[in-house]
C-alpha positions as CSV (number, residue, x, y, z in Angstrom):
1,M,88.9,87.2,94.6
2,L,92.6,88.1,94.4
3,A,93.6,91.6,93.4
4,Y,96.7,92.2,91.2
5,C,97.3,95.9,91.7
6,D,101.0,95.3,92.3
7,K,101.5,93.3,89.0
8,I,99.4,95.7,86.9
9,A,101.2,98.8,88.3
10,D,104.6,97.2,87.7
11,S,103.6,96.2,84.2
12,I,102.5,99.8,83.4
13,R,105.7,101.3,84.9
14,T,107.9,98.8,82.9
15,A,106.0,99.7,79.7
16,L,106.3,103.4,80.3
17,I,110.1,103.1,80.8
18,K,110.8,100.7,78.0
19,S,108.5,101.8,75.2
20,D,108.5,105.5,74.2
21,P,109.4,105.8,70.5
22,T,108.3,109.4,70.4
23,G,110.4,110.5,73.4
24,I,107.6,112.2,75.2
25,I,107.8,110.3,78.5
26,G,110.4,111.6,80.9
27,P,111.2,110.2,84.3
28,V,108.9,107.5,85.7
29,G,108.8,107.4,89.5
30,A,108.6,104.4,91.8
31,V,105.3,102.6,92.5
32,K,104.0,103.8,95.8
33,M,101.6,102.0,98.1
34,D,98.5,103.6,99.8
35,L,99.8,103.9,103.3
36,H,98.4,106.0,106.2
37,P,100.1,109.4,106.1
38,T,101.3,109.4,109.8
39,E,101.0,105.8,111.1
40,G,102.3,104.1,107.9
41,Y,99.9,101.2,107.9
42,F,98.5,99.7,104.7
43,Q,95.1,101.3,103.7
44,S,94.2,99.8,100.4
45,T,95.7,97.9,97.4
46,K,95.8,101.2,95.4
47,K,99.2,101.9,93.7
48,T,100.4,105.3,92.4
49,M,103.3,106.5,90.4
50,I,104.4,110.0,89.2
51,V,105.3,110.3,85.5
52,H,106.9,113.3,83.9
53,D,106.7,114.3,80.2
54,M,109.6,115.7,78.2
55,N,108.7,119.2,79.4
56,G,108.8,118.3,83.1
57,K,105.0,118.3,83.6
58,A,104.0,115.8,86.2
59,Y,101.2,113.2,85.9
60,S,99.8,110.8,88.5
61,V,99.1,107.2,87.3
62,T,96.9,105.2,89.7
63,V,95.9,101.6,89.7
64,E,93.0,101.0,92.0
65,E,90.5,98.1,92.4
66,Q,87.0,98.7,91.1
67,P,85.1,95.8,92.8
68,F,81.7,97.0,91.6
69,M,82.9,96.3,88.0
70,D,84.2,92.8,88.6
71,I,83.2,90.2,86.1
72,K,82.0,86.9,87.5
73,Y,83.0,83.9,85.3
74,E,81.1,80.7,85.4
75,D,83.4,79.1,82.9
76,V,87.1,80.1,83.1
77,D,87.6,79.3,79.4
78,Q,85.2,82.1,78.4
79,K,87.2,85.0,79.7
80,V,86.2,87.5,77.0
81,V,85.7,91.1,78.0
82,D,84.1,93.9,75.9
83,N,86.6,96.6,75.5
84,E,85.2,100.1,75.0
85,F,88.6,101.3,73.8
86,K,88.9,99.1,70.8
């Protein structure tokens, strides 16, 4: 199954930059790949960005695959997911 960590991380970054009506979000860093610290090769599809608030406090935002939570669809037209955050 394909993973879309790049697209999801980019969408989150774009939303953080464009939509902040309260002015709490400060600088949003670039999306960084999970590369080996010394050799530089690709380790996983995980993406991370650093976001600062208006007071300069830094936060790490990470997009990482969770394969054990994948949903298997038998019928593509029935892609409905229960959302615990409704």
